[in-house]
C-alpha positions in Angstrom: 164.3 85.1 -84.7 162.0 83.2 -82.4 158.5 84.6 -81.9 158.9 84.4 -78.2 162.5 84.9 -77.1 161.7 84.4 -73.4 162.3 80.6 -73.3 165.6 81.0 -75.0 166.6 83.9 -72.7 165.5 81.9 -69.6 167.6 79.0 -70.7 170.5 81.4 -71.2 170.0 82.8 -67.7 169.8 79.3 -66.1 173.1 78.3 -67.9 174.9 81.3 -66.5 173.3 81.5 -63.0 176.6 81.9 -61.3 177.9 84.6 -63.6 177.0 88.3 -64.1 174.7 88.7 -67.2 174.0 92.0 -68.8 170.8 92.9 -70.6 173.0 93.7 -73.7 174.5 90.2 -73.6 171.1 88.5 -73.0 169.5 90.5 -75.8 172.3 89.6 -78.1 171.8 85.9 -77.3 168.2 86.1 -78.6 169.1 88.5 -81.5 167.1 91.6 -80.3 168.1 95.1 -79.3 168.4 95.6 -75.5 165.4 97.9 -75.4 163.1 95.8 -77.4 164.2 92.7 -75.6 163.3 94.1 -72.2 159.8 94.9 -73.4 159.3 91.5 -75.0 160.8 89.6 -72.0 158.6 91.5 -69.5 155.5 90.9 -71.6 156.3 87.2 -71.8 157.4 86.6 -68.2 155.8 89.4 -66.2 159.2 90.4 -64.9 162.2 92.4 -66.1 165.3 90.3 -66.9 167.0 91.4 -63.8 164.1 90.5 -61.5 163.7 87.2 -63.3 167.4 86.4 -62.7 167.0 87.2 -59.0 164.0 84.9 -58.8 166.0 82.1 -60.5 169.0 82.6 -58.2 166.8 82.5 -55.1 165.0 79.3 -56.3 168.4 77.7 -56.9 169.7 79.0 -53.5 166.7 77.4 -51.8 167.4 74.1 -53.5 171.1 74.1 -52.6 170.4 75.1 -49.0 167.8 72.3 -48.7 170.5 69.9 -50.0 172.9 71.0 -47.2 175.1 73.5 -49.0 176.7 76.2 -46.9 175.5 79.8 -47.3 179.0 80.8 -48.7 179.0 78.0 -51.2 175.4 78.7 -52.2 176.3 82.4 -52.7 179.1 81.4 -55.0 177.1 79.0 -57.1 174.1 81.3 -57.4 176.0 84.4 -58.6 175.9 86.5 -55.4 178.9 88.7 -54.6 179.2 87.3 -51.1 177.3 85.4 -48.4 176.2 88.8 -47.0 174.7 89.8 -50.4 172.9 86.4 -50.6 171.6 86.8 -47.1 170.2 90.3 -47.8 168.5 89.3 -51.0 167.3 86.0 -49.6 165.8 87.8 -46.5 164.1 90.4 -48.7 162.6 87.7 -51.0 161.6 85.0 -48.5 161.4 86.7 -45.2 164.0 84.4 -43.6 167.8 84.3 -43.6 169.4 81.6 -45.7 171.0 80.1 -42.6 167.5 79.4 -41.3 166.0 78.0 -44.6 167.2 74.4 -44.3 
């Protein structure tokens, strides 16, 4: 078991950015119980796994939008349920709509 499972967990999240990931699945990937994993992950990153995943998805969405991807395609590639879901989360996190980002 790694001393700090956060790097392995972050890599796991990055590899599955477009797919739903549960805490149980993520904890299993780093061989910890879900409850212990959440505590260790938050201590290492400063965020819960869910919050960290949202931040990763928004960072990737920004990159894709800057590269000219549509909001719909960006939502699909970043694991959002729809363009509307991406728009709501993106607005909450950045203060602007994804259509205005690029």
